[in-house]
N, C-alpha and C positions, 0 to 999 in steps of 0.2 A: 180407302182412302176417301177422306172428306176436305175439300178444300172449300175456302172461305167462299162465300157469292159474291162478295164485292171484289175480291182477286177473280174471279171467273169473269165477271163483267167488265173487267178491264184488260183484261190478258190478249194481245194480238201478237201476231207474227211478226217477228224481228225483223223478216227481210221483207216482206211487201205490207205489212202494216195493216194486212186484211184480217179478219174472224177467224178463230180458230175451231175446230171439234174436238169435243173430248170424249174419247174413247178407254171408259173407265176400265173395262176389262184388262187391258192391254196397259195399263198406266201412260197413255200418251197424251199430246195432242196431237193434232193432225190438221195439216193444211192442204186442202184438196186441190186448191189451184197450181201450187208448186209442187205436190207431190212428196212433203216433208212432214216426216214426223220428228216431234219432238218430246224426248222423255220425260217420263215425273218420277224423280228420285226421292224415295223416303218421304213423298207427301210436298217434294219439292218441285214446281215446274223447273226444268232447264231450258230456258227460251235462248240459248246462245246458237247462231248460225253453224258454226264449225263442230256443234254437238249433235244436229240434227242429222236424220238418216234419211237418205233419198228413198222413194218407195215406187220403183220402175215396174213392179209386178203388175198388171191390170188388174187381178182377182183381187191381191191386197189392198188395191186402192178403192175398189166396190167394197170390200170387206167394211172398211173403217168409215166409210162413208155410209153404210148402211144401220154401222153400230154406234157410230159416232153422234152425240147431242152439241148443240152450239154451246160453247163455252160460255157465251153471254149470256146464258139463260134462254 
């Protein structure tokens, strides 16, 4: 999965407008503040609030934070 660098520089969480982490291996964007994961489907970020899933598990949250990279570069 290769996303356009310009696209990565402007993507933010649709809910709180803050920066996202890109978790490439799981093909998702993650908002660690709200613990919400947004999928990337066929190379297209699905940044819809209704399509995000909550991450309630502390271990999963820590894993995403550890493996995620800043989406804004």
